[in-house]
C-alpha positions in Angstrom: 137.0 92.5 74.6 133.6 93.6 76.1 134.7 92.1 79.4 138.0 94.1 79.3 136.5 97.3 78.3 133.8 97.0 81.0 136.5 96.4 83.6 138.6 99.4 82.4 135.7 101.6 82.4 134.6 100.7 85.9 138.2 101.4 87.1 138.6 104.5 85.2 135.2 106.0 86.5 136.1 104.9 90.0 139.4 106.7 89.8 137.9 109.8 88.5 135.6 109.8 91.5 138.2 109.1 94.1 141.5 110.7 93.1 140.6 114.4 92.7 143.7 116.5 92.4 146.2 113.7 93.4 148.9 112.6 90.9 150.3 110.0 93.2 147.1 108.1 94.3 146.8 106.1 91.0 144.6 103.0 91.6 144.8 103.4 95.4 144.3 100.3 97.5 143.1 97.9 94.9 143.4 94.1 94.9 143.1 91.9 91.6 141.4 88.6 92.2 142.4 87.3 88.8 145.0 87.9 86.3 143.3 90.4 84.0 141.7 92.3 86.8 138.0 91.9 85.8 137.5 90.6 89.4 138.9 93.0 92.2 138.4 94.5 95.5 138.9 98.1 96.3 139.6 99.4 99.9 139.1 103.1 101.0 140.0 104.3 104.4 139.8 107.8 105.6 140.1 110.0 108.9 138.8 113.5 109.5 140.2 115.1 112.8 138.7 118.4 114.0 140.2 121.0 116.3 137.6 123.6 117.3 137.0 126.8 119.1 133.3 127.5 119.8 131.0 130.1 121.3 128.6 128.0 123.3 124.7 128.9 123.3 123.5 130.6 126.5 122.7 128.2 129.3 125.6 125.7 128.5 127.8 123.8 130.9 130.6 121.1 130.0 131.6 118.7 132.5 129.3 120.2 135.2 130.8 123.7 134.7 129.1 126.7 133.2 130.9 128.0 130.2 130.3 130.5 127.3 133.2 129.2 125.1 135.0 125.9 124.6 138.0 124.4 122.6 138.4 120.7 121.6 139.7 118.1 119.4 137.6 115.1 118.1 137.1 112.4 115.6 134.5 113.6 112.9 134.8 110.4 110.9 137.0 107.3 111.1 135.8 105.1 108.2 136.7 102.0 106.1 134.9 101.0 102.8 135.3 98.0 100.7 133.7 96.9 97.6 134.2 93.9 95.3 133.3 93.6 91.6 133.1 89.8 91.5 131.9 89.7 88.0 130.9 92.3 85.3 127.4 92.3 86.7 127.6 91.7 90.5 128.9 94.1 93.0 129.0 94.0 96.9 129.8 96.9 99.1 130.4 97.4 102.9 131.2 100.6 104.7 131.7 100.9 108.4 133.3 103.2 111.0 132.6 105.6 113.8 131.7 109.4 113.9 131.6 112.3 116.3 133.9 111.1 119.0 134.8 113.9 121.6 136.5 114.1 124.9 133.2 113.9 126.7 130.7 112.0 124.4 130.5 109.9 121.4 131.7 106.8 123.1 130.1 103.4 123.2 126.6 102.9 124.6 126.5 103.1 128.5 130.0 104.9 128.7 130.1 107.6 131.2 132.0 108.9 134.2 135.7 108.0 134.7 137.7 104.9 133.9 138.3 102.3 131.1 134.7 103.0 129.8 134.4 106.6 130.9 132.6 109.2 128.8 133.4 109.5 125.2 135.6 106.3 125.2 135.6 103.2 122.9 132.8 104.1 120.5 131.0 101.1 118.7 131.7 100.4 115.0 128.7 100.1 112.9 127.7 99.9 109.2 126.9 102.9 107.2 126.3 100.9 104.1 125.9 97.2 103.2 124.3 96.4 99.8 124.4 94.0 96.9 123.8 95.1 93.2 123.2 93.5 89.7 123.7 95.4 86.6 120.7 94.4 84.4 121.8 96.4 81.5 125.6 96.9 81.3 127.0 100.6 81.1 128.9 99.7 78.0 130.3 102.2 75.4 127.8 101.5 72.5 124.6 101.8 74.9 122.9 105.0 75.9 120.8 103.1 78.6 122.2 101.3 81.7 120.3 99.9 84.7 121.3 98.5 87.8 119.1 96.9 90.7 120.4 96.6 94.2 119.2 96.0 97.8 120.5 96.5 101.4 121.5 99.4 103.7 122.0 102.0 101.0 122.8 105.6 100.3 120.7 106.3 97.1 118.4 108.3 99.0 117.5 110.7 96.3 116.4 114.3 97.1 119.6 116.3 96.1 123.3 116.0 95.1 124.3 117.0 98.5 122.0 114.4 100.2 124.3 111.7 98.4 127.5 113.6 98.9 130.7 112.0 99.3 132.3 112.9 102.6 135.8 112.7 101.0 135.8 115.7 98.9 133.6 118.4 100.3 134.2 122.1 99.1 133.5 123.3 102.5 134.8 121.5 105.8 131.5 119.4 105.9 127.9 119.2 104.8 125.3 121.6 106.5 123.4 118.6 107.8 120.0 119.7 106.6 120.9 118.0 103.3 120.4 114.8 105.4 116.8 115.7 106.6 116.1 112.4 108.4 119.3 112.0 110.0 119.4 109.6 112.8 115.6 109.6 113.2 114.0 107.4 110.4 117.5 106.6 108.9 120.7 105.0 110.0 123.3 107.9 109.5 121.6 109.1 106.2 120.7 105.5 105.2 117.7 103.3 104.9 117.3 99.6 104.1 115.5 99.1 100.8 115.7 98.5 97.1 117.1 101.0 94.6 117.6 101.3 90.9 120.2 103.6 89.1 121.4 104.1 85.8 121.8 106.5 82.8 120.1 107.3 79.6 122.3 109.5 77.6 123.3 112.4 79.8 120.5 111.8 82.1 121.4 110.1 85.4 118.5 108.5 87.5 118.4 107.2 91.1 115.2 105.7 92.6 114.7 103.9 95.7 111.8 102.1 97.8 112.9 101.8 101.6 111.4 100.8 104.9 112.2 103.8 107.3 113.4 102.9 110.8 110.7 103.2 113.3 110.2 106.5 115.3 108.0 107.0 118.4 108.4 110.5 119.7 105.2 111.5 121.6 103.5 114.7 120.4 102.6 117.5 122.9 98.9 117.9 123.2 97.5 121.2 122.2 94.1 122.8 122.3 94.2 124.4 118.8 95.6 123.0 115.7 97.5 126.0 114.8 99.8 125.5 117.9 100.2 121.6 117.1 103.9 120.6 116.6 104.5 117.3 114.5 107.1 114.9 115.8 108.6 111.8 114.4 106.2 108.9 115.1 105.7 106.4 112.4 103.7 103.9 114.1 103.4 101.0 111.8 106.1 102.4 109.4 105.0 102.6 105.9 107.5 102.4 102.9 109.2 105.5 101.8 110.0 106.6 98.0 113.0 108.6 97.0 114.5 109.7 93.8 117.0 111.9 92.1 117.3 113.0 88.3 120.2 114.9 87.2 121.0 116.1 83.6 124.9 116.2 82.9 125.6 118.7 80.2 129.4 118.5 79.9 131.6 115.8 81.3 129.7 112.7 82.5 130.2 111.8 86.2 130.7 108.2 87.5 127.7 106.2 88.6 129.5 103.1 90.0 129.1 104.4 93.6 126.4 107.0 95.0 128.8 109.4 96.4 128.7 112.6 94.7 131.8 114.5 94.5 132.0 118.1 96.0 135.0 119.5 94.1 136.8 118.0 91.4 139.8 120.7 91.5 139.9 121.2 87.8 140.0 117.5 86.8 136.8 117.7 85.0 134.3 120.0 83.4 130.9 119.5 85.0 127.6 121.3 84.7 124.6 119.6 86.1 121.1 120.5 86.9 119.1 118.1 89.1 115.8 117.6 91.0 114.7 115.0 93.6 112.2 114.0 96.3 111.7 111.9 99.3 108.2 110.9 100.6 107.0 108.9 103.6 103.2 108.4 104.5 102.1 108.9 108.0 105.6 109.5 109.4 104.9 112.1 111.9 102.1 112.9 114.4 100.5 115.8 116.2 98.0 115.9 119.0 95.1 118.2 119.2 92.6 118.0 122.1 94.0 114.3 122.7 93.1 113.5 119.1 96.3 112.0 117.3 96.6 113.3 113.5 99.2 111.7 111.1 101.2 113.7 108.6 103.1 112.6 105.5 106.8 113.6 105.1 107.1 115.4 101.7 110.4 116.7 100.8 111.6 118.1 97.4 114.7 120.0 96.1 116.2 121.4 93.0 119.8 122.1 92.6 122.6 123.0 90.2 126.3 122.1 90.1 129.3 123.6 88.3 132.9 122.6 88.5 135.5 123.4 85.7 138.9 124.7 85.1 139.1 128.6 84.6 141.7 131.0 83.4 144.9 130.0 81.5 145.6 126.3 81.4 149.1 126.8 82.9 147.7 128.4 86.1 145.7 125.5 87.0 142.9 127.3 88.4 139.2 125.9 89.0 135.8 127.1 90.0 133.3 125.1 92.1 129.9 126.2 92.8 126.6 124.6 94.0 123.2 125.9 95.0 120.2 124.0 96.2 116.5 124.9 97.3 114.9 122.6 99.7 111.0 122.6 100.3 110.4 120.7 103.4 107.0 119.3 104.9 107.3 117.1 107.9 103.9 118.3 109.2 102.9 121.2 111.3 105.5 123.3 112.9 108.0 120.5 112.7 111.3 121.7 114.0 114.6 119.8 114.8 117.7 121.2 116.5 121.1 119.7 115.8 124.6 120.4 116.8 127.5 118.6 115.2 129.8 116.9 117.9 127.9 118.9 120.6 130.0 118.8 123.7 127.5 121.1 125.8 124.8 120.1 128.2 122.0 122.2 129.8 123.1 124.2 132.8 120.2 123.9 135.3 121.3 126.9 137.4 121.3 129.4 134.6 119.0 132.4 134.9 119.2 134.2 131.5 117.4 133.7 128.5 118.3 130.3 127.1 118.6 129.1 123.5 115.5 127.2 122.5 117.8 124.9 120.4 119.5 123.8 123.7 123.1 123.7 124.9 126.4 123.8 123.1 126.4 124.5 119.4 123.0 123.4 118.7 120.7 125.3 116.2 117.4 125.1 114.4 118.7 122.9 111.5 115.7 120.9 110.0 112.1 121.8 109.8 108.9 122.4 107.8 109.7 125.3 105.5 112.3 126.3 102.9 116.0 126.3 102.9 118.2 127.8 100.3 122.0 126.9 100.4 124.7 128.1 98.0 128.5 127.6 98.1 131.4 128.6 95.9 135.3 128.2 96.0 138.1 129.0 93.8 141.4 126.9 93.4 144.0 129.6 93.2 146.7 129.7 90.5 149.8 127.6 90.9 152.2 127.0 87.8 154.5 124.4 89.7 154.5 120.9 88.1 153.9 119.6 91.5 153.1 122.2 94.0 153.6 121.7 97.7 150.2 123.2 98.5 147.3 124.2 96.6 144.9 126.8 98.2 141.2 126.8 97.7 139.2 129.7 99.4 135.5 129.0 99.7 132.3 130.7 101.1 128.8 129.5 101.7 125.5 131.1 102.7 122.4 129.4 104.0 118.8 131.0 104.3 116.2 129.2 106.5 112.5 130.1 106.6 111.0 127.5 109.1 107.2 127.5 109.7 107.7 127.1 113.4 109.8 130.3 113.7 108.4 133.8 113.2 111.8 135.2 112.0 113.9 133.6 109.1 117.7 133.5 109.4 120.7 133.8 107.3 124.2 132.2 108.2 127.5 132.2 106.7 130.6 130.0 106.3 134.0 131.0 105.1 137.3 129.3 104.9 139.9 127.6 102.8 141.1 124.2 101.9 144.9 123.6 101.8 145.7 120.7 99.6 148.9 118.6 100.3 148.0 116.1 97.8 144.4 116.8 96.6 141.5 115.6 98.7 143.8 112.9 99.8 145.9 114.9 102.2 144.3 118.3 103.0 143.9 120.8 105.9 140.5 122.9 106.0 140.0 125.9 108.3 136.4 127.4 108.4 134.6 129.9 110.3 130.7 129.5 110.7 128.0 131.6 112.1 124.8 130.2 113.5 121.5 131.9 114.7 120.4 131.8 118.4 116.6 131.9 119.1 115.6 132.5 122.6 111.8 132.1 121.7 110.1 131.0 118.6 109.5 134.7 117.9 112.9 136.1 118.9 116.4 135.7 117.1 118.6 137.2 119.5 122.1 137.0 118.2 124.6 135.0 116.2 127.4 132.9 117.5 130.6 131.5 115.7 132.5 128.4 115.5 136.1 128.1 114.2 137.1 124.6 113.0 140.4 123.3 111.7 140.2 119.8 109.9 143.0 117.4 109.2 141.9 114.9 106.4 143.8 111.9 105.0 142.1 109.1 103.0 143.7 106.3 100.9 
């Protein structure tokens, strides 16, 4: 009976995590490996296609031609995930795919120009996750405490709920990127290789990890005064990092089978959580002052709150989703990193105006030593039909960044709506976003905008 209960619990929790708002999804792509279903494999596949109209940073060209605006269509994420529960204690997971393929970049290494391996073509698949885990203390009904150990390339990276967000059920069109502060520097697409522990004690969920960050070797610019030194990612003999996230779940309990945190439940649960997390890595960045190299620790902390629940009359099927997080980042003196999602722009060498210090295209100051406050909220609008053709969820988000390297702080906004054809499994999202443009460390000159429409399907 315990075996049957455990298997049923795992499947129920998994479905709660992966079938928000859909009545047709049921068990999804699940394959039983024995008669009672205690051994199984689950497969998840998803595509996110973006169509964009963007204002480009000053000093941008695309395909060798100067431009201030651009439209395109690209593959934001094409992914495949599979995991197998081979016994009530053992689980194995693999997750691979591609990201950020456009008409001009994002292709396989070395692709360029025209032809079969021209610019942007035939991107290489890679593993996002690959880990094994063992349930030391099973999460059974009569136990307040559960404890699982795992190892491999994993997503239990601590810090915040949004740092471990599922990409399948965002409230907004995507994550703001600074929630993954190491992205593609000392991690592999928000993952590191290491050991992790996860579990629950009553309503408290915990996630801890001990990892070996990927090596970084950027060369710091030498300065003559310490106040002008700028830290860059250079870990030398890379030391182990530590990460963790604790979350108290006051109302409905969330699944902890997989690390991926749900962005919006669409009224299928009543969730109110408060969490806090950290990430630390010794001697992970360097500065150079009078040709003397100084090492600096990466020390990142966050606190967040998440609320998702039905509101109003039950027959209206309305729901509210809200999330707010405060990040305190220290990468070393004046550390600043510019990022542009699916950036199709390159630097125009002949531009004579004031360039954006973030670079060409849609790049902006995204990650740095300092503070970031981010808040998002959305409302699932009423619909009394038994099976509505479309559910609508307008949303908005605000970001406040105060980086040490920049004299002026910035505030930017996102506004848009989800149009659910079948919950998160088939949806269209439209979003307009602003971003600040700095022409020097002390001058924020203007704001530019990006309009994105996404088609998402996952099974």
